[in-house]
NURO-355054 format. One record per residue (C-alpha): residue in one letter; x, y, z. Coordinates in steps of 0.05 Angstrom, whole numbers, plus 5000, padded with zeros to 4 digits. Layout:
# residues N
REC residuo east north   up
REC       A    X     Y    Z
...
This chain:
# residues 435
REC residuo east north   up
REC       M 5374  4674 4882
REC       I 5447  4660 4899
REC       T 5468  4685 4830
REC       T 5428  4749 4839
REC       I 5459  4762 4908
REC       T 5529  4750 4879
REC       S 5515  4797 4821
REC       I 5492  4851 4870
REC       F 5558  4849 4907
REC       K 5596  4852 4842
REC       N 5556  4911 4816
REC       K 5579  4972 4856
REC       E 5524  5018 4830
REC       V 5467  4972 4850
REC       L 5500  4955 4916
REC       K 5507  5030 4930
REC       K 5433  5041 4916
REC       I 5413  4983 4962
REC       L 5458  5008 5019
REC       F 5430  5078 5011
REC       T 5359  5050 5015
REC       L 5376  5011 5078
REC       A 5407  5074 5109
REC       M 5343  5114 5095
REC       L 5300  5059 5124
REC       F 5345  5057 5186
REC       I 5333  5132 5196
REC       F 5258  5118 5190
REC       R 5261  5063 5243
REC       L 5304  5107 5287
REC       G 5253  5163 5282
REC       V 5197  5115 5302
REC       Q 5230  5110 5371
REC       I 5231  5186 5382
REC       P 5168  5207 5419
REC       V 5135  5274 5408
REC       P 5147  5322 5466
REC       N 5087  5341 5509
REC       I 5055  5271 5501
REC       N 5048  5217 5555
REC       V 5067  5154 5516
REC       D 5035  5108 5568
REC       A 4967  5139 5556
REC       I 4967  5129 5481
REC       S 4995  5058 5487
REC       S 4932  5037 5524
REC       D 4888  5053 5464
REC       T 4874  4991 5423
REC       S 4821  5017 5375
REC       G 4817  4997 5303
REC       L 4840  5066 5283
REC       I 4905  5059 5322
REC       N 4915  4988 5296
REC       M 4909  5010 5224
REC       M 4956  5070 5234
REC       N 5005  5024 5269
REC       L 5001  4977 5209
REC       L 5022  5031 5159
REC       G 5070  5065 5208
REC       G 5105  5004 5238
REC       G 5081  5015 5309
REC       A 5098  5089 5309
REC       M 5030  5107 5338
REC       D 5040  5065 5399
REC       Q 5105  5102 5412
REC       A 5073  5171 5400
REC       S 5130  5178 5350
REC       I 5145  5238 5307
REC       F 5128  5191 5249
REC       A 5062  5169 5281
REC       L 5019  5192 5222
REC       G 5063  5155 5173
REC       I 5048  5175 5101
REC       T 4973  5165 5104
REC       P 4959  5240 5091
REC       Y 5000  5235 5028
REC       I 4962  5173 5006
REC       T 4895  5208 5018
REC       A 4919  5270 4980
REC       S 4942  5226 4922
REC       I 4874  5193 4918
REC       I 4838  5260 4916
REC       I 4885  5291 4864
REC       Q 4880  5230 4819
REC       L 4805  5229 4823
REC       L 4801  5303 4808
REC       S 4846  5293 4747
REC       M 4795  5247 4715
REC       D 4760  5302 4677
REC       V 4733  5333 4742
REC       I 4781  5393 4740
REC       P 4804  5407 4668
REC       Y 4870  5438 4690
REC       L 4890  5375 4728
REC       S 4866  5331 4670
REC       E 4913  5370 4623
REC       L 4971  5362 4672
REC       S 4959  5287 4676
REC       K 4968  5283 4600
REC       S 5028  5329 4597
REC       G 5081  5277 4609
REC       Q 5137  5284 4660
REC       S 5129  5359 4671
REC       G 5055  5351 4684
REC       R 5066  5294 4733
REC       K 5117  5337 4771
REC       Q 5067  5394 4777
REC       M 5012  5346 4801
REC       D 5060  5316 4852
REC       K 5073  5387 4878
REC       Y 4999  5399 4887
REC       T 4992  5331 4920
REC       R 5045  5350 4971
REC       Y 5013  5417 4986
REC       L 4946  5381 4998
REC       A 4982  5328 5039
REC       L 5011  5382 5083
REC       I 4942  5411 5097
REC       F 4912  5342 5110
REC       C 4971  5323 5154
REC       F 4962  5383 5201
REC       I 4886  5374 5204
REC       Q 4894  5299 5217
REC       A 4948  5311 5270
REC       Y 4906  5362 5307
REC       T 4842  5322 5304
REC       L 4878  5257 5324
REC       T 4909  5291 5384
REC       L 4842  5320 5404
REC       T 4809  5252 5395
REC       L 4860  5214 5436
REC       Q 4860  5267 5490
REC       T 4785  5263 5500
REC       A 4776  5188 5489
REC       D 4787  5168 5561
REC       N 4859  5192 5557
REC       A 4855  5258 5593
REC       S 4928  5252 5613
REC       L 4953  5244 5541
REC       L 4979  5315 5535
REC       I 5024  5343 5589
REC       N 5002  5413 5569
REC       D 4931  5410 5543
REC       S 4925  5483 5525
REC       T 4911  5506 5453
REC       A 4985  5520 5445
REC       G 5000  5449 5468
REC       Y 4953  5420 5415
REC       L 4983  5463 5360
REC       Y 5054  5445 5382
REC       V 5040  5370 5379
REC       A 5004  5376 5312
REC       T 5063  5416 5284
REC       V 5113  5363 5305
REC       F 5070  5307 5276
REC       T 5064  5346 5211
REC       A 5139  5359 5207
REC       G 5153  5285 5219
REC       T 5107  5264 5162
REC       M 5137  5314 5114
REC       F 5207  5291 5133
REC       L 5184  5220 5120
REC       L 5162  5241 5050
REC       W 5231  5271 5039
REC       I 5262  5204 5058
REC       A 5215  5170 5009
REC       D 5237  5218 4955
REC       R 5310  5203 4969
REC       I 5297  5129 4963
REC       S 5260  5137 4897
REC       S 5315  5182 4868
REC       H 5379  5149 4895
REC       G 5357  5081 4921
REC       I 5318  5020 4901
REC       G 5243  5016 4894
REC       N 5187  5066 4904
REC       G 5201  5107 4966
REC       V 5130  5110 4992
REC       S 5121  5035 4983
REC       M 5188  5021 5016
REC       I 5169  5062 5078
REC       I 5104  5024 5085
REC       F 5141  4959 5072
REC       A 5193  4973 5127
REC       G 5140  4991 5177
REC       I 5099  4928 5166
REC       V 5160  4881 5165
REC       S 5185  4909 5231
REC       S 5119  4889 5265
REC       I 5112  4818 5236
REC       P 5157  4783 5288
REC       Y 5118  4817 5344
REC       E 5053  4796 5311
REC       F 5074  4723 5309
REC       L 5097  4725 5381
REC       E 5032  4757 5405
REC       A 4991  4706 5366
REC       F 5029  4649 5398
REC       K 5022  4678 5468
REC       T 4948  4691 5458
REC       L 4935  4619 5438
REC       T 4980  4582 5488
REC       T 4987  4625 5551
REC       G 4949  4601 5612
REC       V 4927  4534 5582
REC       T 4951  4463 5591
REC       G 4938  4394 5564
REC       S 4891  4388 5505
REC       A 4877  4463 5506
REC       Y 4951  4477 5496
REC       F 4954  4427 5439
REC       S 4893  4459 5408
REC       G 4927  4527 5414
REC       I 4988  4499 5378
REC       L 4944  4473 5321
REC       T 4908  4540 5316
REC       F 4976  4576 5313
REC       A 4996  4527 5258
REC       S 4934  4546 5219
REC       F 4953  4619 5231
REC       L 5020  4606 5197
REC       F 4986  4566 5142
REC       V 4942  4626 5126
REC       Y 5004  4669 5119
REC       L 5034  4618 5071
REC       I 4970  4614 5030
REC       I 4967  4690 5024
REC       I 5040  4693 5002
REC       V 5028  4640 4948
REC       L 4964  4674 4923
REC       V 4996  4743 4921
REC       I 5056  4717 4883
REC       F 5009  4683 4834
REC       I 4967  4746 4823
REC       Q 5029  4789 4815
REC       T 5063  4744 4764
REC       A 5002  4720 4724
REC       V 4998  4749 4654
REC       R 4953  4744 4594
REC       K 4996  4732 4532
REC       I 4969  4763 4468
REC       P 5003  4736 4405
REC       I 5032  4789 4359
REC       Q 5066  4785 4292
REC       Y 5114  4829 4253
REC       T 5095  4859 4186
REC       S 5167  4852 4162
REC       S 5179  4785 4127
REC       T 5253  4788 4148
REC       V 5234  4790 4221
REC       Q 5184  4734 4212
REC       T 5236  4690 4180
REC       K 5286  4701 4236
REC       N 5236  4692 4292
REC       K 5200  4626 4280
REC       D 5170  4625 4350
REC       M 5108  4667 4363
REC       T 5120  4733 4400
REC       Y 5072  4753 4455
REC       L 5048  4818 4487
REC       P 5043  4804 4562
REC       L 4988  4839 4601
REC       K 4990  4830 4677
REC       I 4927  4804 4710
REC       N 4938  4855 4766
REC       S 4972  4916 4737
REC       A 4954  4958 4798
REC       S 4997  4915 4845
REC       V 4984  4930 4919
REC       I 4963  5003 4909
REC       P 4887  4987 4913
REC       V 4897  4954 4982
REC       I 4934  5015 5008
REC       F 4882  5063 4980
REC       A 4823  5023 5006
REC       S 4853  5018 5076
REC       A 4864  5093 5077
REC       I 4793  5107 5054
REC       M 4764  5060 5107
REC       M 4806  5093 5161
REC       A 4794  5167 5147
REC       P 4718  5172 5159
REC       V 4723  5135 5225
REC       Q 4775  5183 5250
REC       I 4733  5244 5229
REC       V 4670  5217 5262
REC       Q 4706  5199 5326
REC       M 4738  5268 5329
REC       L 4670  5302 5320
REC       L 4638  5257 5372
REC       Y 4692  5270 5424
REC       A 4693  5344 5409
REC       G 4618  5348 5421
REC       V 4602  5371 5350
REC       L 4563  5307 5338
REC       T 4524  5264 5386
REC       E 4520  5188 5387
REC       N 4461  5168 5344
REC       P 4440  5108 5301
REC       L 4471  5141 5239
REC       T 4540  5152 5268
REC       T 4539  5083 5301
REC       S 4519  5050 5235
REC       M 4574  5087 5197
REC       Q 4628  5066 5247
REC       N 4603  4994 5246
REC       L 4605  4996 5170
REC       L 4678  5017 5170
REC       N 4707  4979 5229
REC       M 4726  4917 5188
REC       S 4691  4870 5237
REC       S 4625  4857 5202
REC       I 4605  4825 5136
REC       E 4579  4892 5111
REC       S 4645  4928 5125
REC       L 4684  4872 5091
REC       C 4640  4876 5030
REC       L 4652  4951 5026
REC       Y 4727  4940 5034
REC       A 4726  4889 4977
REC       I 4686  4936 4933
REC       L 4735  4993 4946
REC       I 4793  4947 4927
REC       I 4759  4926 4863
REC       V 4742  4998 4844
REC       F 4813  5023 4858
REC       T 4842  4964 4819
REC       F 4803  4985 4757
REC       F 4818  5058 4770
REC       Y 4893  5049 4777
REC       T 4897  4999 4719
REC       K 4866  5051 4673
REC       M 4920  5099 4695
REC       V 4980  5054 4684
REC       V 4955  5013 4624
REC       D 4932  5055 4564
REC       P 4904  5012 4507
REC       E 4909  5070 4458
REC       K 4983  5080 4473
REC       I 4997  5005 4467
REC       S 4961  5004 4401
REC       D 5002  5063 4375
REC       N 5067  5031 4398
REC       L 5049  4966 4362
REC       S 5036  5005 4298
REC       K 5100  5044 4303
REC       S 5141  4981 4314
REC       G 5109  4946 4255
REC       T 5072  4893 4294
REC       Y 4999  4872 4297
REC       I 4953  4824 4331
REC       P 4932  4767 4284
REC       G 4860  4775 4263
REC       I 4855  4846 4290
REC       R 4863  4908 4247
REC       P 4913  4960 4271
REC       G 4887  5024 4300
REC       K 4817  5030 4330
REC       E 4801  4956 4329
REC       T 4867  4939 4364
REC       K 4852  4991 4417
REC       E 4781  4964 4429
REC       Y 4807  4892 4431
REC       L 4862  4909 4482
REC       N 4812  4949 4523
REC       K 4764  4888 4525
REC       V 4820  4841 4545
REC       I 4846  4888 4599
REC       N 4777  4895 4629
REC       R 4767  4820 4631
REC       I 4833  4803 4663
REC       T 4826  4861 4712
REC       V 4760  4831 4736
REC       L 4799  4768 4754
REC       G 4857  4806 4785
REC       A 4813  4854 4825
REC       T 4768  4798 4851
REC       S 4828  4756 4871
REC       L 4861  4814 4906
REC       A 4797  4831 4944
REC       C 4788  4758 4966
REC       I 4860  4754 4991
REC       A 4852  4820 5029
REC       I 4788  4800 5066
REC       L 4809  4727 5078
REC       P 4845  4743 5144
REC       Y 4785  4782 5169
REC       I 4737  4725 5154
REC       L 4778  4669 5186
REC       P 4770  4695 5259
REC       M 4695  4696 5247
REC       I 4697  4623 5226
REC       I 4754  4593 5267
REC       T 4748  4609 5341
REC       G 4812  4625 5378
REC       L 4849  4660 5321
REC       P 4877  4726 5347
REC       N 4854  4793 5320
REC       S 4926  4808 5299
REC       I 4916  4764 5238
REC       Q 4868  4816 5211
REC       M 4921  4869 5206
REC       G 4972  4817 5183
REC       G 4933  4797 5122
REC       T 4929  4867 5092
REC       G 5001  4880 5113
REC       L 5026  4816 5081
REC       I 4994  4833 5014
REC       I 5032  4899 5015
REC       V 5097  4866 5038
REC       V 5097  4811 4985
REC       G 5077  4859 4929
REC       V 5130  4911 4946
REC       A 5183  4857 4955
REC       M 5168  4828 4886
REC       E 5169  4896 4853
REC       T 5235  4914 4886
REC       T 5266  4848 4867
REC       A 5245  4857 4795
REC       Q 5275  4927 4795
REC       I 5341  4902 4823
REC       K 5344  4847 4770
REC       G 5327  4899 4717
REC       K 5385  4943 4738
REC       L 5432  4884 4740
REC       T 5411  4865 4669
REC       Q 5417  4936 4645
REC       K 5488  4939 4673
REC       S 5507  4874 4639
REC       Y 5482  4901 4571
REC       Q 5523  4964 4580
REC       G 5585  4922 4594
REC       F 5572  4881 4531
REC       F 5569  4942 4486
REC       K 5631  4970 4518
């Protein structure tokens, strides 16, 4: 670690990228403190629903502040999910774009942003309407139609500006811009979460009750440590497939066996982000329709909200299923057995006992499916663990629920960013060697 930090300060290019990323994240955190005009911040701060908690998780508390970045990048995540699903042979044009290399991906990203813009405005308008009618009649200073449209426009502009910041980070900084924005928002709320957990468990009690609160808080910290260890294990675990070179010269020089590493969880933290967004969106739509009078409270709407509120066994099972499905879905997108098989053939390598070509592809596909079962199941268990503990251990604060999902994202993004930094440092050292 110390060697890596020293290398960063010696490498001006990498240091510049890191400083640029920090500057963009500072702008993001500064924007979180800027409230949207025409909104009474005190009214929205009193709302403690699961919807607000989830949006605060992905936006770093921006919703509590009625910030211009209150929606975060959730509309973009939702649009990405839809576009990627439609590109899986649902819309032939999008399927062709997904297979057209870099140019096709750029075109798909453009469509994703257009769809995100539409979703963002709709979500901003419906969220404002929902919060205004949900026992917060004083939320808007001017509650006319023009006032709603004005607030929705500002929310939309804030989200699109946030996407621009994410693009700058991806192009000129370190890490994936969207992931870094989510990472910064979650990290900023972790100290407050620990403080609130400690206050909840120890305030107003004395003697044995206070000692019990301290022990419960210690278990709270232990859960965090367990999640960190498990996430690191899942992110770093690989299945090594032995490969050999067809060239006898290469075999003579390399006496040790060479391996093709396949990650147990190739999808990283993306499934958790996607599943959280999917669980959040229907609740918001139903609440908006209820408050607007389009729907009336009935057993169907109540059952649906209970199914998605992350506080029952049924909702947690659905959450786990979504994580598993998205893990398989995203793994299929980033790991292509056919492409790996072709690359092995082109490089003159093969898997012992497996014929090159179709058999290699089928073998790799079978191995990837098996290890993805392990990775997806492990990721789902880690994600729902913080939600289950308060049901088992009395006294644990509800904040641990949000913290578990957030910590998975934080650890995953931190590991990916660290790996990218080390990769750039290694790349720079190779360039210096050839020079």
